[in-house]
C-alpha positions as CSV (number, residue, x, y, z in Angstrom):
1,M,-18.0,-13.8,0.9
2,L,-14.5,-12.5,0.4
3,P,-13.6,-8.9,1.5
4,P,-13.0,-6.1,-1.0
5,D,-9.6,-5.9,-2.7
6,N,-8.5,-2.4,-1.8
7,H,-5.1,-2.3,-3.6
8,I,-5.0,-3.0,-7.3
9,H,-2.9,-1.5,-10.1
10,T,-3.9,-1.3,-13.8
11,Q,-2.5,0.2,-17.0
12,F,-2.5,3.6,-15.3
13,S,0.3,2.7,-12.9
14,W,3.8,3.5,-14.3
15,D,5.2,0.0,-13.3
16,T,2.3,-1.9,-14.8
17,R,1.2,-0.4,-18.2
18,S,0.6,-3.2,-20.7
19,R,0.6,-6.0,-18.1
20,S,-2.9,-5.2,-16.9
21,S,-6.1,-3.4,-17.7
22,M,-8.9,-2.1,-15.5
23,I,-11.6,-4.0,-17.4
24,R,-9.8,-7.3,-17.1
25,A,-9.2,-6.7,-13.4
26,C,-12.9,-6.2,-13.0
27,E,-13.7,-9.4,-14.8
28,Q,-11.3,-11.2,-12.5
29,A,-12.9,-9.6,-9.4
30,V,-16.4,-10.8,-10.5
31,S,-15.0,-14.2,-11.3
32,V,-13.6,-14.8,-7.8
33,G,-16.6,-13.2,-6.0
34,L,-15.2,-10.0,-4.7
35,P,-17.9,-7.4,-3.6
36,A,-15.7,-4.4,-4.4
37,V,-12.3,-3.2,-5.8
38,A,-10.2,-0.1,-5.4
39,F,-7.9,0.9,-8.3
40,T,-5.1,2.5,-6.3
41,E,-2.6,3.6,-9.0
42,H,1.0,4.5,-8.2
43,V,1.6,8.2,-7.5
44,D,5.4,8.6,-7.2
45,F,7.6,11.6,-7.8
46,T,11.2,12.0,-9.1
47,D,11.7,15.7,-8.4
48,W,10.9,17.9,-5.4
49,G,7.9,20.3,-5.9
50,E,7.9,23.8,-4.4
51,R,5.9,22.7,-1.4
52,D,7.5,19.3,-0.8
53,L,9.8,18.6,2.1
54,P,13.1,17.4,0.5
55,M,15.4,15.3,2.6
56,N,18.5,16.8,1.1
57,D,19.7,19.7,-1.0
58,V,20.0,18.0,-4.4
59,P,17.3,18.8,-7.0
60,E,16.5,15.2,-7.9
61,A,14.5,13.0,-5.4
62,R,15.2,9.7,-7.0
63,A,16.3,8.2,-10.3
64,K,13.3,8.3,-12.7
65,G,13.4,4.5,-13.5
66,G,10.3,4.8,-15.8
67,I,8.2,6.7,-13.3
68,Q,5.5,8.7,-15.1
69,P,2.7,11.0,-13.8
70,L,-0.8,9.6,-13.4
71,D,-3.0,10.2,-16.4
72,V,-5.9,11.6,-14.3
73,E,-8.2,12.2,-17.2
74,G,-7.8,8.8,-18.8
75,Y,-7.9,7.1,-15.4
76,S,-11.2,8.8,-14.4
77,A,-12.8,8.0,-17.8
78,C,-11.9,4.3,-17.4
79,I,-13.3,4.2,-13.9
80,E,-16.6,5.5,-15.2
81,E,-16.6,3.0,-18.1
82,C,-16.0,0.1,-15.7
83,R,-18.8,1.3,-13.3
84,E,-21.2,1.2,-16.3
85,R,-20.1,-2.2,-17.4
86,F,-19.9,-3.9,-14.1
87,G,-23.0,-2.8,-12.2
88,D,-22.9,-5.5,-9.5
89,L,-19.2,-4.7,-8.6
90,R,-18.5,-1.6,-6.4
91,I,-15.6,0.2,-8.0
92,L,-13.6,2.7,-6.0
93,S,-11.1,5.2,-7.4
94,G,-7.8,5.5,-5.5
95,M,-4.1,6.1,-5.5
96,E,-1.1,4.7,-3.7
97,A,0.9,7.8,-2.6
98,G,4.6,6.9,-2.3
99,E,6.4,8.7,0.5
100,P,3.5,11.2,1.0
101,H,5.3,12.9,4.0
102,L,8.1,14.0,1.7
103,F,6.0,14.9,-1.3
104,S,3.1,16.6,0.5
105,G,2.9,19.5,-1.9
106,S,3.0,17.3,-5.0
107,V,0.3,15.0,-3.6
108,A,-1.9,18.0,-2.7
109,D,-1.6,19.4,-6.2
110,L,-2.8,16.1,-7.6
111,L,-5.7,16.0,-5.2
112,Q,-6.8,19.4,-6.5
113,Q,-7.3,17.8,-9.9
114,T,-9.7,15.1,-8.8
115,T,-11.0,13.2,-5.7
116,F,-10.2,9.6,-4.8
117,D,-12.4,7.2,-2.8
118,R,-9.4,5.4,-1.3
119,V,-5.9,6.8,-0.6
120,L,-3.1,4.4,0.4
121,G,0.2,5.6,2.0
122,S,3.2,3.6,1.1
123,L,7.0,3.5,1.7
124,H,9.1,1.9,-1.1
125,S,12.4,3.8,-0.7
126,L,14.8,5.1,2.0
127,P,17.4,7.8,1.7
128,R,20.8,6.5,0.6
129,D,23.7,8.6,-0.8
130,G,21.6,11.7,-1.4
131,L,18.7,9.9,-3.2
132,L,15.6,7.9,-2.4
133,V,16.5,4.3,-3.2
134,G,14.3,1.2,-3.3
135,V,14.5,-0.9,-0.2
136,G,15.3,-4.1,-2.2
137,W,18.5,-2.6,-3.5
138,F,20.3,-2.5,-0.2
139,L,18.9,-5.4,1.8
140,S,21.7,-7.8,2.5
141,G,22.9,-10.4,5.0
142,E,23.8,-9.2,8.5
143,A,22.4,-5.7,7.9
144,A,19.0,-6.9,6.8
145,Y,17.3,-6.3,10.2
146,D,18.9,-2.8,10.4
147,V,17.2,-2.0,7.1
148,V,13.8,-3.1,8.6
149,R,14.4,-0.9,11.6
150,D,15.2,2.1,9.3
151,Y,12.1,1.3,7.3
152,C,9.9,1.2,10.5
153,A,11.4,4.5,11.6
154,E,10.6,6.1,8.3
155,M,7.1,4.7,8.4
156,L,6.6,6.3,11.8
157,R,7.7,9.6,10.4
158,M,5.3,9.1,7.5
159,I,2.4,8.5,9.8
160,E,3.3,11.5,12.0
161,N,3.8,13.9,9.2
162,S,1.2,13.0,6.6
163,D,-2.6,12.9,7.1
164,V,-3.4,12.5,3.4
165,F,-3.8,8.7,3.4
166,E,-6.4,6.4,5.1
167,V,-4.7,3.0,4.8
168,L,-1.0,2.1,5.5
169,A,0.0,-0.2,2.7
170,H,2.4,-3.2,3.0
171,F,4.0,-2.4,6.3
172,D,6.2,-5.4,5.8
173,Y,7.4,-4.4,2.4
174,P,11.1,-5.4,3.0
175,R,10.1,-9.0,3.4
176,R,9.5,-9.2,-0.4
177,F,13.2,-8.8,-0.9
178,W,14.5,-10.7,2.1
179,P,18.0,-12.1,1.3
180,R,18.7,-15.8,1.9
181,S,21.9,-14.8,3.6
182,A,19.9,-13.3,6.4
183,G,18.2,-16.6,7.2
184,P,14.4,-17.0,7.8
185,Y,12.6,-13.8,8.6
186,D,11.9,-13.5,12.3
187,D,9.2,-11.0,13.3
188,A,10.3,-11.1,16.9
189,K,13.5,-9.4,16.1
190,V,11.7,-6.2,15.1
191,E,8.6,-6.5,17.3
192,E,9.0,-3.3,19.2
193,E,9.7,-1.3,16.0
194,H,6.5,-2.6,14.4
195,R,4.5,-2.0,17.6
196,S,5.6,1.6,17.5
197,V,4.3,2.0,14.0
198,F,1.1,0.3,14.9
199,R,0.6,2.5,18.0
200,A,1.0,5.6,16.0
201,L,-1.3,4.4,13.2
202,A,-4.0,3.3,15.7
203,A,-3.8,6.7,17.5
204,S,-4.4,8.4,14.2
205,G,-7.6,6.3,13.6
206,R,-6.3,4.8,10.3
207,V,-6.3,1.4,8.8
208,L,-3.6,-1.3,8.4
209,E,-3.4,-3.3,5.2
210,I,-2.6,-7.0,4.9
211,N,-0.9,-7.3,1.6
212,T,-1.0,-10.6,-0.2
213,A,1.8,-9.8,-2.7
214,S,4.2,-10.0,0.1
215,P,5.0,-13.3,1.9
216,L,1.9,-13.4,4.1
217,T,2.4,-11.9,7.5
218,A,1.8,-14.1,10.5
219,A,-1.3,-13.8,12.7
220,T,1.1,-12.9,15.5
221,T,2.0,-9.6,13.7
222,M,-1.6,-8.8,13.0
223,R,-2.3,-9.5,16.6
224,W,0.2,-6.8,17.6
225,W,-1.9,-4.4,15.6
226,H,-5.0,-5.5,17.5
227,E,-3.1,-5.2,20.9
228,E,-1.9,-1.7,20.1
229,G,-5.4,-0.5,19.5
230,G,-5.7,-1.0,15.7
231,G,-9.4,-0.7,14.7
232,A,-9.5,-2.0,11.2
233,V,-7.8,-4.1,8.5
234,S,-7.9,-3.6,4.8
235,F,-7.2,-6.4,2.3
236,G,-5.0,-5.7,-0.7
237,S,-3.7,-8.0,-3.4
238,D,-1.3,-5.3,-4.8
239,A,-2.1,-6.9,-8.1
240,H,-0.2,-5.7,-11.1
241,T,-1.8,-8.3,-13.4
242,P,-5.5,-9.2,-13.5
243,G,-5.0,-12.8,-12.5
244,R,-3.7,-11.7,-9.0
245,V,-6.8,-9.7,-8.1
246,G,-8.1,-11.2,-4.8
247,D,-5.2,-13.6,-4.7
248,R,-4.7,-15.6,-1.5
249,F,-7.6,-13.7,0.2
250,D,-8.9,-17.0,1.7
251,L,-5.6,-17.4,3.6
252,A,-5.5,-13.7,4.5
253,V,-9.0,-13.9,6.0
254,D,-7.8,-16.8,8.3
255,I,-4.9,-14.7,9.5
256,V,-7.0,-11.6,10.2
257,E,-9.7,-13.6,12.0
258,A,-7.0,-15.3,14.1
259,A,-5.8,-11.9,15.1
260,G,-9.2,-10.9,16.4
261,F,-10.8,-9.0,13.5
262,R,-14.2,-9.7,11.9
263,P,-16.2,-8.4,8.9
264,G,-17.3,-4.8,9.2
265,R,-20.7,-3.1,8.9
266,D,-21.4,-4.5,5.5
267,R,-19.6,-6.5,2.8
268,F,-17.9,-3.4,1.4
269,D,-16.4,-2.3,4.7
270,F,-12.9,-2.9,6.3
271,W,-12.7,-5.7,8.8
272,R,-12.9,-4.4,12.4
273,R,-12.1,-5.5,15.9
């Protein structure tokens, strides 16, 4: 039995829209034998709210780039429709909160509108020239590992300054955009930075995600999570199209098992040490 896919995007994520649908994602989950899915739509912000913690004095947080608010009413209705149609599949509601430590007030306002079963915390951007800028835009050659170090430092601040999320998503996000000019990615060069993140996350009692949209992390890296006291692992495809739901979970299971984690209390649970 494969683990649940706890990180899926559908038509309600601003960067997915017509490429996916919640119903087709459910059909794919049933087809590959997943016991459960969580539809964790993107929640990102382009302006600072009154109770946010802006990193600078300019009114705009980042370029809009197509970012739109989550349609909470439409999303909730679709969740209920899928639960009725797919009775044998456990379907969780959720969101992926981008930079929740900076947008704490805006995230809190959204959580007042509805409740979510699963909340992911993610870091896609870092401050550059007065704006939040996507990590992939400034990864290059000799400076690539410095970007990873900056990314880890910001993840650490996110963990320490936001308690709204349960799962830390794609801790290795920069690897998706790794430049050829930097040579093959070497985890050992940023081991201590990642261990610092893992220690803080473990101390908070939260969960680390293995994300199969990124180049799959090594068992060595997941073992660092185990060694630093990490209690649980969540599996996430980060699917933006239905065909990627549960993608490469067989390989991810091997990696997580090699790091010392096993299936949890039941087939819907996180994997645990």
